[in-house]
Structures are given as structure tokens and as C-alpha cells.
C-alpha positions in Angstrom: -0.5 29.5 2.0 -3.9 27.9 2.6 -4.6 24.8 0.5 -8.2 23.9 -0.4 -7.3 20.6 -2.1 -4.9 17.8 -1.4 -4.3 14.8 -3.7 -2.6 11.9 -1.9 -1.3 9.2 -4.2 -0.5 6.0 -2.3 -0.7 7.7 1.1 1.4 6.8 4.1 0.1 9.1 6.9 0.3 6.4 9.7 3.1 3.9 9.2 1.5 1.4 11.6 -0.5 0.0 8.8 2.2 0.0 6.1 5.0 -1.6 8.2 4.9 -5.4 7.9 6.8 -6.5 11.0 6.5 -9.1 13.7 4.4 -8.0 16.7 2.7 -5.3 14.6 -0.7 -6.9 14.6 -2.3 -4.1 12.6 -0.1 -4.8 9.6 -1.4 -8.3 9.3 -4.9 -6.9 9.0 -4.1 -4.0 6.6 -2.2 -6.1 4.2 -4.7 -8.9 3.9 -7.0 -7.4 1.2 -3.9 -6.6 -0.9 -2.8 -10.2 -0.6 -6.3 -11.3 -1.7 -6.3 -9.0 -4.7 -2.9 -10.2 -5.7 -3.7 -13.9 -5.2 -6.8 -13.4 -7.4 -4.8 -11.6 -10.1 -2.4 -14.5 -10.4 -5.2 -17.1 -10.4 -4.7 -18.4 -6.9 -7.9 -17.2 -5.3 -11.3 -15.6 -5.9 -11.7 -17.0 -9.4 -15.5 -17.1 -9.2 -15.8 -13.5 -8.0 -15.3 -10.0 -9.3 -12.3 -8.1 -8.0 -14.4 -5.7 -6.0 -16.6 -8.4 -4.5 -13.6 -10.5 -3.5 -11.8 -7.5 -1.9 -15.0 -6.6 0.0 -15.2 -10.1 1.4 -11.5 -9.8 2.5 -12.2 -6.5 4.2 -15.1 -8.0 6.1 -13.1 -11.0 7.2 -10.1 -8.9 8.2 -12.3 -6.7 10.4 -14.8 -9.1 11.8 -12.9 -12.4 12.2 -9.2 -12.0 11.6 -8.5 -9.1 13.9 -10.3 -10.6 16.9 -8.4 -13.9 16.3 -5.1 -12.1 16.3 -5.9 -10.3 19.5 -6.7 -13.5 21.2 -3.3 -14.8 20.5 -2.5 -18.1 22.2 -6.0 -18.0 23.8 -7.5 -18.9 20.4 -9.1 -22.4 20.5 -7.7 -25.0 18.1 -11.0 -25.3 16.2 -11.2 -21.5 15.7 -7.5 -21.4 14.8 -8.1 -24.0 12.0 -11.2 -22.1 10.8 -9.2 -18.9 10.5 -6.4 -20.7 8.7 -8.9 -22.1 6.2 -10.3 -18.6 5.5 -6.8 -17.1 5.2 -5.9 -19.8 2.7 -9.1 -19.0 0.8 -8.2 -15.3 0.5 -4.5 -15.5 0.0 -4.1 -18.7 -2.1 -1.4 -20.0 0.4 -1.3 -23.5 1.7 -3.3 -23.9 5.0 -0.4 -25.8 6.6 2.0 -22.9 5.8 -0.4 -20.5 7.4 -0.7 -22.6 10.6 3.1 -22.9 10.8 3.2 -19.1 10.6 0.7 -18.9 13.5 -1.8 -17.2 11.3 0.7 -14.3 10.8 2.1 -14.1 7.2 4.2 -11.0 6.7 3.7 -9.5 3.3 7.3 -10.1 2.0 6.9 -13.8 2.8 3.5 -13.8 1.0 5.2 -12.3 -2.1 7.8 -15.1 -2.0 5.4 -17.9 -1.1 2.4 -17.3 -3.4 4.2 -18.7 -6.6 7.1 -20.4 -5.0 6.5 -23.7 -6.8 7.0 -21.7 -10.1 10.2 -20.1 -8.8 8.6 -16.7 -9.1 8.3 -13.8 -6.6 5.6 -11.1 -6.5 6.5 -7.4 -6.7 6.3 -5.0 -3.8 5.4 -1.7 -5.5 3.0 -3.6 -7.7 1.9 -7.2 -7.1 1.1 -7.8 -10.7 4.8 -7.9 -11.5 6.9 -11.1 -11.2 10.6 -12.0 -11.1 12.6 -15.2 -11.3 14.6 -15.3 -8.1 17.9 -17.3 -8.0 17.2 -18.7 -4.6 13.8 -20.5 -4.6 14.1 -21.4 -1.0 14.6 -17.9 0.4 12.1 -16.5 2.9 11.5 -13.3 1.0 12.1 -12.0 -2.6 15.6 -10.9 -3.5 14.4 -7.6 -4.8 11.3 -5.8 -6.0 10.0 -7.2 -9.3 8.0 -4.0 -10.0 10.9 -1.7 -9.3 13.2 -3.8 -11.4 10.8 -3.5 -14.3 10.2 0.2 -14.3 13.2 2.0 -12.8 15.3 2.0 -15.9 12.5 3.6 -18.0 12.0 6.3 -15.4 15.7 7.0 -15.2 16.1 7.2 -18.9 13.0 9.4 -19.2 14.1 12.0 -16.6 17.6 12.2 -17.9 16.4 12.7 -21.5 14.0 15.4 -20.3 16.7 17.2 -18.3 19.2 17.1 -21.2 16.9 17.8 -24.2 14.0 19.9 -23.0 15.3 21.7 -19.9 18.9 21.9 -21.2 20.3 21.1 -17.8 23.9 20.1 -17.6 25.0 18.1 -14.6 28.3 16.4 -13.8 26.6 13.8 -11.5 23.8 11.3 -12.1 20.2 12.0 -11.4 18.9 9.3 -9.1 15.2 8.4 -9.3 15.5 6.3 -6.2 18.3 7.0 -3.8 18.5 4.4 -1.0 21.7 5.9 0.5 19.9 9.2 1.1 16.8 7.5 2.5 19.0 5.9 5.1 20.0 9.3 6.4 16.5 10.7 6.6 15.3 11.8 10.0 11.8 10.4 10.9 11.5 12.3 14.1 8.1 14.2 14.1 9.5 16.6 16.8 12.6 18.9 16.9 15.9 17.3 17.9 15.9 19.1 21.2 12.6 17.6 22.2 12.3 14.2 23.8 10.6 11.6 21.7 10.2 7.8 22.2 10.5 6.1 18.9 7.3 4.8 17.3 5.7 4.4 13.9 5.6 7.7 12.2 2.1 9.1 12.2 1.0 12.5 10.9 -2.7 11.6 10.4 -3.8 13.9 13.2 -2.2 16.8 11.5 -4.5 16.2 8.5 -7.4 16.0 10.9 -6.4 19.3 12.4 -6.0 20.9 9.0 -9.5 19.9 7.9 -10.9 21.7 11.0 -8.9 24.8 10.5 -9.8 25.1 6.9 -13.5 24.3 6.2 -12.9 24.4 2.5 -10.1 21.8 2.5 -11.0 18.6 0.5 -8.8 15.5 0.1 -8.6 12.9 -2.7 -6.8 9.7 -2.0 -5.7 7.4 -4.9 -5.1 3.8 -4.0 -3.7 0.8 -6.0 -5.2 -2.6 -5.3 -1.8 -4.3 -5.8 0.3 -2.0 -3.7 2.5 -3.7 -1.0 4.3 -0.5 -0.1 1.2 1.4 1.1 -1.8 -1.0 1.0 -5.2 0.5 0.2 -6.8 -1.1 3.3 -4.3 0.9 5.4 -5.6 4.1 3.8 -9.1 3.1 4.7 -8.0 2.2 8.2 -6.0 5.4 8.7 -8.6 7.8 7.3 -11.4 6.2 9.4 -9.5 7.0 12.6 -7.6 10.0 14.0 -10.8 12.2 13.9 -10.5 12.7 10.2 -13.8 14.0 8.7 -15.0 11.4 6.2 -17.3 13.7 4.3 -14.3 15.7 3.2 -12.4 12.6 1.9 -12.7 11.1 -1.6 -11.3 7.6 -2.1 -10.4 6.3 -5.5 -9.1 2.8 -6.5 -7.1 1.5 -9.4 -6.2 -2.0 -10.7 -2.5 -1.3 -10.4 0.0 -0.7 -7.6 1.9 2.0 -5.8 2.4 3.9 -9.0 -1.0 3.2 -10.6 -0.2 5.5 -13.6 2.2 2.8 -15.0 -1.0 1.0 -16.0 -2.3 3.0 -19.0 -6.0 2.5 -18.3 -5.5 3.7 -14.8 -3.3 6.6 -15.9 -6.3 7.8 -17.8 -8.7 7.0 -14.9 -6.4 8.8 -12.5 -6.3 11.9 -14.7 -10.1 11.9 -15.1 -10.5 11.5 -11.3 -8.2 14.4 -10.6 -10.0 16.6 -13.0 -13.4 15.7 -11.5 -12.1 16.3 -8.1 -10.9 19.8 -9.0 -14.1 20.9 -10.7 -16.5 19.2 -8.3 -15.7 21.4 -5.3 -16.5 25.1 -5.4 -13.5 25.9 -3.2 -11.2 24.6 -5.9 -12.9 26.3 -8.8 -10.1 28.8 -9.4 -7.7 25.9 -10.1 -9.7 25.2 -13.3 
């Protein structure tokens, strides 16, 4: 079946930019604008700027100053190192001394714990607007995801009620909205088991690039949440500007929420409107109307 339209909500085509790990320099860059947006939301940075303007400044700093500094590594001069630390403190709301101790490399889970540490609060992963009161205020990273803790029970109750009352489905086992045990058994190999493959970050972005060329009518809409620490919006921009993906066939949309932007009612309405406009704005999708 040929598809003329794809809607990617919180995309993760190339895991390089959505895997916060030591030695993965790209992730420090792709997560920075999300840190900036979250710091601003919680009143720790960007108070004198609009969200869009502050994020754009963070983008420019990440590309033009932060990335070159990271690639210099230990070759970075002390004066330049201090200047980068000052700018990171400006965007993230973290203490400059902490950033210097981290060698200018603050992993996103550590940011989520450090931003409001003095208040004993940790920032959410799926959505940085959410907060939780951790038991251990000295831990390196949050004990769990504040956003997931806040919304999972509502989704579980909702789907079980729908299955039982509307669909009349009878099951002798629970319906799991998020199953970590199953996820641990998932195979991330992009090739058959019989084919040799050296482990790397999963990346299927070039398959989208190929699909766009095989089907000249294919259009893609990408929905991004500003406060998403699972699949940061800057990673979407970074991914879709590489791999030979045709930019004129991509529509980017942004929301003042997180990974599941539809939990924020104003953005639920905005997402619905954006999807409708996407469907009716392309002649190749006209039949879907």
C-alpha cells in the first residue's frame, strides 16, 4: 500500500539525538533547547524573552558555539571553557560551577534532577512541565518520571473502561498501557538475524529519505513538544535536516507540552487543527477528507 501522508508524533527516526549517554556528543547538543525551554517554564531562565525567541537563541548557541566547543574537548582553552559554561548556565538555569564540574556535558536525566534540586523536586521526562517530590534529594537522577506518574493511571483507567463498556471485550489478563518487560525483549536490529550487524544507535531516517523519492506525492507532518525529554524537538530538526530528507516535503509543528502533547488541552486542539490542515492542504491527500 502506498502512503501519501505520514504524521509522526514525537519522532525517533535516529536514536543518536535522543539517547543521552556519555561519549554521545550529539545528544548534549540536541537536548539543550529542551533544557532551555524547561528552565524557562520553571522560572529559572529566559524570563525576559518569549518562549520562541529563547528557544531560537538556544538553537543558535547549540549549533554555532556549543557544538564546536564539545568537539574541541580537552583542547578548549580555559577562557573559552568558562565562556561556554556561562552561556550554558544562562540557557539551562543550572549553576555555572556545576556545569564546569560536568565538563560542559550535562546529561538530560541529571538536568532533570539538578534544575530544582534545592526545592527537592525533579522534572519529568515525557513532559518537563511535570514535577515530583523525590525521596532522595541527593541522587544523581530522578527516581521515576513525574509525567508518567501523573498520567499513566488515567490512561489505564480510560482504556480498560473503553474495552469493557464500549467494545464489550472480556479479558482474563490486564491491559498494559506501558509494558517495560516486553520492551526489554524487543529486537532493535535493523537487519535480519542471519545478517551481520555491528551494534549502533538505531537509525531508520534514510528509509524515509528513500520513501520520499520513490513516492513523489508523499508528505510528512512532524509534531514536536517543547518539553519532551524522550524525543527532543531539536533532535527532530537535526535528524530531518540530514540523511538526504527533502525539506520541502516536511511540515514541522510545535506544541507547548511534552512527548504526548495532547495531554495539554490547548495543544490537543491545536494538534487536531494541524492534522486537519495537513490533510486538506495537499492535493495528494484529498481523498482522505
